[in-house]
C-alpha positions in Angstrom: -134.3 -70.9 28.6 -132.6 -74.0 28.5 -134.2 -77.1 29.9 -131.5 -77.1 33.0 -132.2 -73.9 33.6 -135.4 -74.2 34.0 -135.4 -76.8 36.1 -132.9 -74.6 38.2 -135.5 -72.1 38.6 -138.3 -74.2 39.2 -136.6 -75.7 42.0 -135.5 -72.5 43.5 -139.5 -71.0 43.2 -141.7 -73.7 41.4 -144.8 -71.9 42.4 -143.7 -68.2 40.9 -142.9 -69.9 37.7 -145.8 -72.1 37.5 -147.8 -69.0 38.1 -146.4 -66.6 35.3 -146.5 -69.6 32.4 -150.0 -70.7 33.4 -151.2 -67.0 33.4 -149.6 -66.2 30.2 -150.3 -69.2 28.4 -154.0 -68.0 29.5 -153.7 -64.9 28.4 -153.0 -65.5 24.9 -149.4 -65.5 25.0 -147.9 -68.2 22.9 -145.9 -70.1 25.4 -145.8 -73.2 26.6 -147.4 -74.3 29.9 -147.7 -77.9 29.8 -144.3 -78.7 29.8 -143.6 -76.4 32.4 -146.1 -78.2 34.7 -144.9 -81.6 33.4 -141.6 -80.7 35.3 -142.8 -79.0 38.2 -144.6 -81.9 38.6 -141.7 -84.2 38.7 -139.5 -82.2 40.7 -142.7 -81.8 43.5 -141.0 -82.9 46.8 -144.2 -84.7 48.0 -148.4 -84.6 47.2 -148.2 -81.0 49.8 -146.0 -79.4 47.0 -148.1 -81.1 44.5 -151.0 -79.4 45.5 -149.6 -76.1 46.2 -148.5 -76.0 42.2 -151.8 -77.3 41.7 -153.7 -74.2 43.4 -151.5 -71.8 42.0 -151.7 -73.1 38.4 -155.7 -73.1 39.3 -155.4 -69.4 40.1 -153.4 -67.9 37.3 -156.1 -69.8 35.2 -158.9 -68.5 36.7 -157.7 -64.8 36.6 -156.3 -64.9 33.1 -160.1 -66.5 32.4 -161.4 -64.2 34.7 -159.9 -61.0 32.7 -161.4 -62.2 29.8 -165.0 -62.6 30.9 -164.5 -58.8 31.7 -163.2 -58.3 28.0 -166.4 -60.2 26.7 -168.7 -58.4 29.4 -167.6 -54.9 28.6 -166.8 -55.2 25.1 -169.4 -57.9 23.8 -169.0 -59.3 20.3 -166.3 -57.2 19.3 -164.1 -58.8 21.8 -165.2 -62.2 19.8 -164.6 -60.4 16.0 -161.3 -59.5 16.9 -160.4 -63.0 18.1 -161.5 -64.4 14.7 -159.5 -61.5 13.2 -156.1 -63.0 14.7 -157.0 -66.3 13.7 -154.9 -67.6 10.9 -157.9 -69.8 9.3 -160.6 -67.2 9.0 -163.0 -70.3 8.2 -163.2 -71.3 11.6 -164.9 -68.2 12.7 -165.6 -67.6 16.7 -169.4 -67.3 15.7 -169.2 -71.3 15.2 -167.5 -71.7 18.5 -169.8 -68.9 20.2 -173.1 -71.6 19.1 -171.3 -74.6 20.3 -170.5 -72.6 24.0 -173.9 -71.4 24.2 -175.8 -75.3 23.6 -173.5 -77.1 26.1 -173.5 -74.3 29.0 -171.0 -73.5 31.1 -170.1 -76.8 31.6 -168.2 -76.4 28.5 -165.9 -74.8 30.1 -164.7 -77.6 32.7 -163.2 -79.5 29.1 -162.5 -76.1 27.3 -159.0 -76.5 28.5 -158.1 -79.4 26.3 -159.6 -78.0 23.3 -157.0 -75.5 20.9 -159.4 -72.5 20.3 -162.1 -73.3 22.2 -160.3 -72.3 25.5 -159.3 -68.6 24.2 -163.0 -67.7 23.2 -164.9 -69.4 25.8 -164.5 -67.0 28.9 -165.0 -63.4 26.8 -168.3 -65.4 24.9 -169.3 -66.1 29.0 -169.0 -62.3 29.5 -170.5 -61.1 26.4 -173.7 -63.3 27.3 -173.8 -62.0 30.9 -173.9 -65.5 32.1 -173.5 -65.7 36.1 -169.9 -64.9 37.4 -170.1 -67.6 40.2 -171.2 -70.3 37.9 -168.4 -69.1 35.2 -165.5 -69.1 38.2 -166.6 -73.0 39.5 -166.5 -74.1 36.1 -163.0 -72.2 34.6 -161.5 -73.6 38.3 -162.5 -76.9 37.6 -161.5 -77.1 34.1 -158.3 -75.6 35.3 -157.9 -78.2 38.1 -158.6 -81.2 35.4 -156.1 -79.6 33.0 -153.1 -78.4 35.1 -153.6 -81.5 37.7 -153.3 -84.0 34.3 -150.3 -82.5 33.7 -148.5 -81.9 37.4 -150.1 -85.9 37.7 -148.0 -87.1 34.8 -145.3 -85.4 35.6 -145.1 -86.9 39.3 -146.0 -90.1 38.5 -143.6 -90.1 35.5 -140.9 -88.1 37.1 -137.9 -90.5 36.7 -138.7 -90.5 32.9 -139.1 -87.0 32.7 -136.5 -86.2 34.2 -134.6 -88.8 31.9 -135.4 -87.1 28.8 -134.4 -83.7 30.2 -131.2 -84.9 30.6 -131.5 -86.2 26.6 -132.8 -83.2 25.6 -129.8 -81.2 27.4 -127.5 -83.2 25.9 -128.9 -83.4 21.8 -130.1 -79.8 22.5 -129.0 -78.7 18.7 -130.7 -81.6 17.5 -134.1 -81.5 19.6 -134.5 -77.8 18.4 -134.3 -79.0 14.9 -136.9 -81.5 15.5 -139.0 -79.3 17.0 -138.2 -76.1 14.6 -139.2 -79.1 11.7 -142.6 -79.8 13.7 -143.2 -76.5 13.6 -142.9 -75.5 10.3 -145.2 -78.2 9.2 -147.7 -76.9 11.7 -147.5 -73.8 10.0 -147.6 -74.8 6.6 -150.6 -76.8 7.4 -152.3 -73.7 8.7 -151.1 -71.7 5.9 -152.4 -74.3 3.1 -155.6 -74.2 5.0 -155.9 -70.3 4.1 -155.2 -71.1 0.8 -157.5 -73.3 0.5 -160.2 -70.3 1.8 -159.0 -68.2 -0.5 -159.6 -70.8 -3.1 -163.2 -71.4 -2.1 -163.5 -67.3 -1.8 -164.3 -67.9 -5.6 -167.9 -68.4 -4.8 -170.5 -66.5 -6.7 -171.2 -63.6 -3.8 -174.1 -61.1 -3.9 -173.7 -57.8 -3.7 -176.2 -55.8 -1.0 -177.4 -53.8 -3.4 -178.4 -56.8 -5.4 -180.0 -58.4 -2.3 -181.9 -55.1 -1.8 -183.3 -55.8 -5.4 -184.0 -59.4 -5.0 -185.9 -58.9 -1.9 -188.4 -56.7 -3.6 -188.9 -59.6 -6.7 -191.4 -62.0 -6.9 -188.8 -64.4 -6.2 -187.6 -63.4 -3.1 -184.7 -65.2 -1.5 -184.0 -66.9 2.1 -181.7 -64.8 3.9 -179.8 -66.7 6.9 -178.2 -65.0 9.1 -175.1 -66.9 10.9 -173.8 -64.0 13.3 -173.1 -65.3 17.1 -176.2 -65.2 19.4 -173.8 -62.4 21.3 -173.6 -60.4 18.4 -177.7 -60.6 17.3 -178.4 -60.1 21.6 -176.2 -56.5 21.1 -177.4 -55.9 17.8 -180.6 -57.0 17.5 -182.2 -59.3 15.1 -182.3 -58.4 10.9 -186.1 -58.4 10.3 -187.4 -60.6 7.2 -184.2 -63.0 8.3 -183.4 -66.6 9.4 -181.3 -67.0 12.2 -179.0 -70.1 11.6 -176.0 -71.6 13.0 -173.3 -73.5 11.1 -173.9 -76.9 13.1 -177.5 -76.6 12.2 -178.0 -74.9 8.4 -180.6 -78.2 7.6 -182.7 -77.1 10.3 -182.7 -73.2 9.6 -183.7 -74.0 5.8 -186.2 -76.2 6.9 -188.8 -76.7 4.1 -187.4 -74.2 1.5 -186.9 -75.6 -1.5 -183.6 -75.9 -3.2 -184.4 -74.5 -6.4 -185.2 -71.2 -4.5 -182.2 -68.4 -4.2 -180.7 -68.6 -0.4 -178.5 -66.1 0.5 -175.7 -66.5 3.4 -175.0 -63.3 6.1 -172.4 -63.0 8.5 -170.4 -61.0 11.0 -166.8 -62.9 10.2 -163.7 -61.6 8.7 -163.5 -62.1 4.8 -167.1 -63.6 4.4 -165.4 -66.3 5.8 -168.6 -68.3 7.9 -171.0 -67.0 5.0 -169.0 -68.5 2.6 -168.6 -71.6 4.4 -172.4 -72.2 4.8 -173.0 -71.3 1.3 -170.3 -74.2 0.1 -172.0 -76.7 2.6 -175.7 -75.7 1.0 -174.2 -76.3 -2.1 -173.1 -79.7 -2.0 -176.3 -80.4 -0.3 -178.1 -79.8 -3.1 -179.5 -76.3 -3.0 -179.2 -74.3 -6.8 -178.5 -71.1 -6.1 -176.7 -70.2 -2.4 -174.7 -66.9 -2.7 -173.3 -65.4 0.6 -173.9 -61.7 0.9 -170.1 -60.0 0.0 -169.3 -57.7 2.6 -171.3 -59.5 5.3 -173.5 -57.7 7.9 -171.4 -54.3 7.8 -172.3 -54.0 4.4 -176.1 -54.8 5.0 -176.3 -51.9 7.5 -174.3 -49.3 5.1 -176.8 -50.3 2.2 -179.5 -49.6 4.1 -178.7 -47.2 6.3 -180.2 -49.9 9.4 -183.6 -49.9 7.7 -185.2 -53.2 7.9 -185.5 -55.5 4.7 -188.5 -56.7 3.3 -189.5 -60.0 4.6 -187.7 -62.7 3.2 -189.5 -66.0 4.2 
């Protein structure tokens, strides 16, 4: 839709356009909402109109967050695993975001809209962890009000500049599309480069579940760090003989473990992304033998037939 057409549509029915745009964006559809909010704010007739726009934007955002909350409550960690698989950079595993969310609590929802990626996984994590629905909706509404209010308010205050920008963009739409295409290409190239770098990092030596079982029976048993998120641990139970660990607190999990003793990292991430990332971090910290478990938690279950491993501590 051209900007002139969008501007005309907003003049005719701004509330519906804002509601649908924000709802789709918050549900995960790759459509930008901030430009629409800026434009809608610049076209608002007065404070009352601005307030109505803010109300429908908050309502749309909360409806989307409520839907994600319900999905997380119904399907648990499987929703988070699915979101992780959709990421173009598997190294940014959902379990890391989940750990931060648990640490910060519902207050993190107030700023979630301003953090790319976090705003998508926070609502299903809250649902999977069975967080209080009333508190969740209140925090989600506060965060949506800040996010949408900032965009609408900026449009209102800078209405002349926004309108001038629209006219300029319409006059030079071809050039603007070229610039946007170049920016999108640069962003995609950067993401693909991150994926390529991750592929290179995958060259780190892994340990198979069979080898790990044998190592656990040896005289020098490895320390096994379980990097699965709290949601999955709560749903499936801890793995006996392992230590729960967070990516942001690896050294606390390792504790006084000697640097010359073997360590195995385990996650439930696509391509063992989180386990590889943690292993590399510990190797860089001076630990001599750190290997991610090949195939992660699912491979471990298949190898043990859900039989608890020996104590790795």
